[in-house]
C-alpha positions in Angstrom: 16.7 -13.5 9.1 13.3 -13.4 10.7 11.4 -16.6 11.5 7.7 -17.0 11.7 5.8 -20.3 12.1 4.4 -21.7 9.0 3.5 -25.3 8.3 2.7 -25.1 4.6 4.6 -22.9 2.2 1.9 -23.0 -0.5 1.3 -19.4 -1.8 3.7 -17.9 0.8 5.4 -14.6 0.2 9.0 -14.2 1.4 10.2 -10.6 0.8 7.0 -8.6 1.4 6.0 -7.6 4.9 3.3 -9.9 6.3 2.1 -11.0 9.7 3.3 -14.4 11.0 -0.3 -15.5 11.3 -3.8 -14.0 11.3 -5.1 -11.1 9.2 -3.1 -8.1 8.2 -4.5 -4.9 6.7 -3.5 -1.2 6.7 0.1 -0.1 7.3 0.2 2.2 10.3 2.8 4.4 12.0 5.5 4.2 9.4 8.5 6.0 10.8 12.3 6.0 10.9 13.2 6.0 14.7 16.2 5.1 16.7 18.1 4.0 13.6 15.4 1.6 12.5 12.5 1.5 10.1 9.3 0.8 12.0 6.3 -0.6 10.2 3.2 -1.1 12.3 0.1 -2.7 10.7 -3.5 -3.5 11.5 -3.4 -7.1 12.7 -5.9 -9.7 14.0 -3.5 -12.2 15.7 -6.4 -14.5 16.6 -7.9 -15.2 13.2 -8.3 -14.3 9.6 -11.4 -12.0 10.0 -11.6 -8.3 10.5 -11.8 -8.4 14.3 -9.6 -7.8 17.3 -7.5 -5.2 15.6 -4.1 -4.6 17.2 -1.0 -2.8 15.9 1.4 -5.4 14.7 5.0 -4.3 14.7 8.0 -5.0 12.4 11.4 -3.3 12.4 14.3 -3.3 10.0 17.6 -1.5 9.4 17.6 -2.0 5.6 14.0 -2.3 4.4 14.7 -5.9 3.5 15.1 -8.1 6.6 12.3 -7.6 9.1 12.1 -8.6 12.7 8.6 -9.1 14.1 8.0 -7.7 17.6 5.2 -8.1 20.0 2.1 -5.9 19.3 2.6 -2.2 20.0 -1.1 -1.5 20.8 -3.9 -3.9 21.9 -7.6 -3.3 22.4 -7.6 -3.4 26.1 -9.0 0.0 27.3 -12.5 1.5 27.3 -11.6 3.9 24.5 -10.3 1.2 22.1 -11.9 -2.0 23.4 -13.3 -3.0 20.0 -10.1 -2.3 18.0 -7.0 -0.1 17.8 -7.7 1.2 14.3 -5.3 2.9 11.9 -3.1 5.9 12.5 0.4 7.3 12.2 3.6 8.0 14.1 5.6 11.2 14.8 9.0 11.6 16.5 9.5 14.6 18.8 12.3 15.2 21.2 13.5 11.6 21.2 10.0 10.1 21.9 7.8 8.3 19.5 4.1 9.3 19.4 1.5 7.0 18.0 -1.8 8.5 17.0 -4.6 6.0 16.3 -8.4 5.6 16.3 -10.0 3.7 19.2 -13.0 1.8 17.9 -15.9 1.2 20.4 -19.3 -0.4 20.3 -21.5 1.0 23.1 -24.1 -0.9 25.0 -26.6 -0.3 22.2 -24.2 -1.6 19.6 -23.6 1.8 18.1 -20.1 2.9 16.9 -18.0 5.4 18.8 -14.7 6.7 17.6 -11.9 8.2 19.8 -8.7 9.7 18.5 -6.0 8.5 20.8 -2.3 8.8 21.7 0.4 6.4 22.9 4.0 7.4 23.7 7.2 5.5 23.8 10.8 6.3 24.6 12.3 3.2 23.0 9.9 2.6 20.1 8.9 -0.8 21.5 7.0 -0.2 24.7 4.1 2.2 24.5 2.1 4.0 27.2 -1.5 4.8 26.2 -2.6 8.4 27.0 -6.2 8.0 25.8 -8.4 10.2 23.7 -7.1 13.6 22.7 -10.4 15.6 22.1 -14.1 15.2 21.9 -15.9 14.1 18.8 -16.6 17.0 16.5 -20.1 18.1 15.6 -21.6 17.5 12.2 -19.8 14.3 11.5 -20.8 10.6 12.0 -18.9 8.2 14.1 -17.0 7.2 10.9 -14.0 9.3 11.9 -10.6 7.7 11.9 -7.0 7.3 10.7 -5.1 10.3 12.0 -2.1 11.4 10.1 0.3 14.0 11.6 2.8 16.5 10.0 4.6 19.6 11.1 4.8 23.1 9.5 7.2 25.4 11.3 6.2 25.3 15.0 2.7 23.9 14.5 1.5 20.3 14.1 -1.4 19.3 11.9 -3.7 16.3 12.0 -6.0 15.2 9.2 -8.7 12.5 9.7 -10.9 10.6 7.3 -14.5 11.6 8.0 -18.1 11.3 7.0 -20.6 14.1 7.1 -24.1 13.8 8.6 -25.5 13.6 5.0 -23.1 10.6 4.5 -20.5 12.1 2.2 -16.8 11.5 2.5 -14.4 14.3 3.5 -11.2 15.0 5.5 -11.1 17.3 8.6 -8.2 19.1 10.2 -6.9 19.7 13.7 -4.0 21.9 14.8 -1.7 21.7 17.9 1.3 23.5 19.4 2.6 20.4 21.2 1.0 17.2 19.9 -1.2 17.1 23.0 -3.7 19.9 22.8 -5.7 20.0 19.5 -8.2 22.5 18.1 -10.6 21.8 15.3 -9.9 23.8 12.1 -12.5 22.7 9.7 -12.2 20.7 6.4 -9.0 20.1 4.5 -10.4 21.1 1.1 -12.8 24.0 0.6 -14.6 22.4 -2.3 -16.1 19.1 -1.2 -16.8 16.9 -4.3 -19.6 14.4 -4.2 -17.0 11.6 -4.1 -18.0 8.6 -2.1 -19.5 8.1 1.3 -16.2 7.8 3.3 -12.6 8.9 2.9 -10.2 6.6 4.7 -6.5 6.8 5.5 -5.7 10.4 4.4 -2.1 11.4 4.0 -0.1 14.5 3.0 3.2 14.0 1.2 5.4 17.1 1.4 7.7 16.8 -1.6 10.3 19.5 -2.7 8.3 20.6 -5.7 4.7 19.6 -4.9 2.4 18.5 -2.2 0.3 15.3 -2.6 -3.0 14.6 -0.9 -3.6 10.8 -0.8 -6.8 9.3 0.4 -8.9 6.2 0.0 -12.6 6.9 -0.9 -15.3 4.4 -0.5 -18.4 4.3 -2.6 -17.2 5.4 -6.0 -19.0 3.9 -9.0 -16.9 2.3 -11.8 -16.3 4.5 -14.8 -14.7 2.7 -17.8 -11.2 1.7 -16.6 -11.5 3.7 -13.4 -12.7 2.7 -9.9 -13.0 -1.0 -10.7 -12.1 -2.2 -7.2 -14.3 -2.5 -4.1 -12.6 0.6 -2.7 -10.1 3.0 -4.3 -6.9 4.8 -3.4 -5.7 7.9 -5.2 -4.1 11.3 -5.0 -4.5 15.0 -5.8 -1.5 17.2 -6.6 -1.5 20.7 -5.1 -0.3 22.6 -2.0 -1.0 22.0 1.7 -0.7 25.2 3.6 -1.9 26.2 7.1 -4.4 23.3 7.3 -5.9 23.7 3.9 -5.2 21.9 0.6 -5.3 23.8 -2.6 -5.6 21.3 -5.4 -4.3 21.6 -8.9 -6.7 21.2 -11.8 -5.8 17.6 -12.7 -8.1 16.1 -10.0 -8.1 12.7 -8.4 -5.7 10.1 -9.9 -5.7 6.4 -8.9 -2.4 5.5 -7.3 -2.3 1.9 -8.4 -4.1 0.3 -11.3 -4.1 -3.3 -10.0 -6.7 -5.3 -8.0 -5.9 -5.0 -4.3 -3.9 -1.9 -3.5 -5.4 0.2 -0.6 -4.7 2.5 2.4 -1.1 3.5 1.8 0.9 5.5 4.2 4.1 7.6 3.8 7.0 8.6 5.9 10.4 10.4 5.4 13.5 8.4 6.2 16.9 9.6 7.4 17.9 10.2 3.8 15.0 12.6 3.2 13.2 10.1 0.9 9.4 10.0 0.9 8.5 6.3 1.1 5.1 4.6 1.1 3.8 1.1 1.8 0.3 0.0 1.0 -2.0 -2.9 1.8 -2.4 -5.6 -0.9 -5.6 -7.1 0.4 -8.7 -4.9 -0.2 -11.3 -7.2 -1.8 -14.9 -8.1 -1.7 -15.8 -10.1 1.5 -16.8 -13.2 -0.5 -13.5 -13.1 -2.5 -11.5 -12.5 0.7 -13.1 -15.5 2.4 -12.0 -17.7 -0.5 -8.3 -16.7 -0.3 -6.4 -20.1 -0.1 -3.9 -18.9 2.5 -6.7 -18.8 5.1 -6.3 -22.6 5.2 -2.7 -21.9 6.3 -3.7 -19.5 9.0 -2.8 -16.1 7.4 -4.1 -13.6 4.9 -2.8 -10.5 3.1 0.5 -8.6 3.0 1.9 -5.1 2.4 3.5 -3.8 -0.8 7.2 -3.3 -1.3 8.4 0.0 0.0 8.2 2.6 -2.8 10.0 5.9 -3.0 7.7 8.7 -4.2 8.9 11.5 -6.6 7.4 14.2 -8.7 9.0 14.6 -12.1 7.5 17.0 -14.6 4.2 17.1 -12.6 4.1 13.3 -12.8 4.0 11.2 -9.6 6.4 8.3 -9.8 6.5 5.2 -7.5 9.8 3.4 -7.6 10.9 0.4 -5.5 13.5 1.6 -3.0 17.2 1.1 -4.0 17.7 -1.3 -1.1 15.7 -3.9 -2.8 18.6 -4.6 -5.1 20.2 -6.4 -2.2 17.5 -9.1 -2.6 19.2 -10.2 -5.8 20.9 -13.6 -5.6 21.6 -14.5 -9.2 21.2 -12.3 -12.2 20.7 -13.3 -15.8 21.2 -11.0 -18.8 18.8 -12.4 -21.4 19.3 -9.7 -24.0 21.2 -12.1 -26.4 20.0 -15.4 -25.1 16.3 -14.7 -25.6 16.5 -14.2 -29.4 15.5 -17.7 -30.3 13.1 -18.4 -27.4 9.4 -18.2 -27.0 9.5 -18.8 -23.2 11.7 -18.7 -20.2 11.7 -21.0 -17.2 12.3 -19.0 -14.1 14.4 -20.7 -11.5 12.1 -19.8 -8.5 8.8 -18.0 -7.9 10.7 -15.1 -6.3 12.0 -13.0 -9.2 12.6 -9.4 -10.4 12.5 -8.6 -14.1 13.8 -5.4 -15.7 13.0 -4.7 -19.4 13.6 -1.5 -21.4 13.6 -0.5 -25.1 15.6 2.0 -27.2 12.4 2.5 -29.2 8.8 1.9 -28.4 8.0 -1.8 -28.5 5.5 -3.5 -30.7 2.3 -4.9 -29.1 2.8 -8.0 -27.0 1.1 -10.5 -24.7 3.1 -12.0 -21.9 2.0 -14.8 -19.6 3.5 -15.4 -16.2 3.3 -18.7 -14.3 0.3 -19.9 -16.3 -1.8 -17.3 -14.5 -1.1 -13.5 -15.0 -1.3 -12.1 -18.5 0.1 -8.6 -19.4 -0.9 -7.2 -22.7 0.5 -4.0 -24.3 -1.4 -2.4 -27.2 1.1 -0.1 -28.9 -1.2 2.0 -30.9 -3.3 3.0 -27.9 -0.3 2.8 -25.4 -2.6 0.6 -23.4 -1.7 -1.9 -20.7 -4.1 -4.6 -19.5 -3.4 -7.1 -16.7 -5.5 -10.2 -16.4 -5.8 -12.9 -13.8 -8.3 -15.5 -12.6 -10.7 -14.7 -9.9 -10.1 -17.5 -7.4 -13.8 -17.4 -6.2 -15.6 -17.4 -9.5 -13.0 -19.0 -11.7 -13.5 -16.2 -14.3 -10.8 -14.1 -15.9 -10.8 -10.4 -14.8 -8.8 -7.4 -16.0 -7.5 -4.0 -15.1 -6.3 -1.5 -17.7 -4.8 1.9 -18.2 -3.7 4.1 -21.1 -0.2 5.3 -20.6 0.6 9.0 -21.2 3.5 8.0 -23.4 4.7 4.8 -25.2 6.0 2.0 -23.1 9.7 2.4 -22.2 10.4 0.3 -19.2 8.9 -2.6 -17.2 10.0 -3.6 -13.7 8.3 -6.6 -12.3 8.5 -8.2 -8.8 7.1 -11.7 -8.6 6.3 -14.0 -5.6 4.4 -17.2 -5.4 1.0 -15.4 -5.1 1.9 -11.8 -5.5 3.0 -9.4 -8.3 3.9 -5.7 -8.5 4.4 -4.2 -12.0 6.1 -0.8 -12.4 5.8 0.8 -15.9 7.8 3.8 -17.3 9.9 4.3 -14.1 6.8 3.9 -11.9 4.4 6.4 -13.7 1.9 3.5 -13.5 1.8 0.6 -11.1 -0.3 -2.6 -10.9 -0.4 -4.6 -7.7 -2.2 -7.9 -7.5 -2.5 -11.3 -5.8 -3.1 -14.5 -7.7 -3.9 -18.1 -6.7 -3.7 -20.9 -9.2 -3.0 -24.6 -8.4 -1.7 -25.1 -11.9 0.9 -22.3 -11.8 4.3 -22.9 -13.2 7.6 -20.9 -13.2 7.2 -20.2 -16.9 7.2 -16.7 -18.6 6.0 -17.1 -22.2 4.7 -15.2 -25.2 3.4 -15.8 -28.8 4.6 -12.9 -30.9 8.3 -12.1 -30.7 8.2 -8.6 -32.2 8.4 -7.0 -28.8 12.0 -8.2 -28.6 12.9 -5.6 -31.3 14.8 -2.6 -30.0 15.4 -4.2 -26.6 18.0 -2.2 -24.6 18.0 -4.4 -21.4 16.4 -7.6 -20.3 17.6 -8.8 -17.0 16.1 -11.3 -14.6 17.1 -11.6 -11.0 16.4 -14.5 -8.7 15.5 -13.0 -5.3 16.3 -14.3 -1.8 13.8 -15.3 0.8 14.2 -12.9 3.7 11.6 -14.5 5.9 12.3 -18.1 7.0 9.1 -20.1 7.6 9.3 -23.2 9.6 
């Protein structure tokens, strides 16, 4: 069991990856190496602002219990002196290669970006090799977040970029050896007018489909869509020889909640494609009001999610290992009949609910804070919480492609992840409410009709705070 110093357990999360102190953001360098899962992450160990970015480092053998190691990369060299920004990892011939963006402010205060390499033989100690190539023409200094994959005997790198006319895009490099790289142009031939910057691009190579994931900045809200400060989504298609050929469906938001951003994928030793994302992208004023800043830390990652494509539908499902978090399980299928509320034993819970037939409309309230509403006629889900800066209620919604069949919910003291219809839609969110309780309650009981399963699991705390 990992131990990290913590004086006040208010709003603490216990089974999500988070830094022991300071500010955490993007997951970086996700990889299975030397019989361990490695999760690196953007980390400011000196405060809760977006400064002094290092690569924090956590390792696990089971995706549940995490040990926190010393930082893998620190901003100590001329090419990364103002931050070791996001990137990815790749294993080759028993060595671990970290690719990252070195952020530099020159003497005039102007941004410079360098795509850098560090190499390790043990996955713990890394030797920086410095920049890999010169900055390409026709792009601003907003060039970052290298992601690497292999096709046959060639390696490909994509980077989030911004054109000189301030439009977001993704560019591609090719290498025979991970050391020497040649510029190959843009990843998609048709460049949509889709925001001013694309961050954290990724390619998921699945058996029946490729998935291009990226996080555009600068999208205007449209109805239910693009409601957050920045977005993350994906396009289905085919990645081949440095080009992505999209299907017709277009960009789909990956998470319908409030904070999800900058996910990264990797393949493990079982061949699964797993992602983790950052649960912390928010307006600066809202971020500055997060209560955990008073405790010396802010933000955490999502649970690890396995990605599958079933019937041209992308599914995100919590990895099987998370079942080992369960301490005590309660089958409520019979017991719930006469109730209008349940008192959960702890804040750390998993709930699984399924129906034999589509349920009636309902409104659930969790912990006197988060409300989940299902409108059966429209197959519409709405999640509501209180904005901790303004005190106003705010919502995110989506219309399901089919009636609601299953709900899987993971709950912590200030965090919730909601998986609908086997992960066809997901909501991730933080919440902070001094008057929260351990109560799950509802008004109309018709949703209980046709219940096939209703199980609640108390989950163990895998990080010990002292």
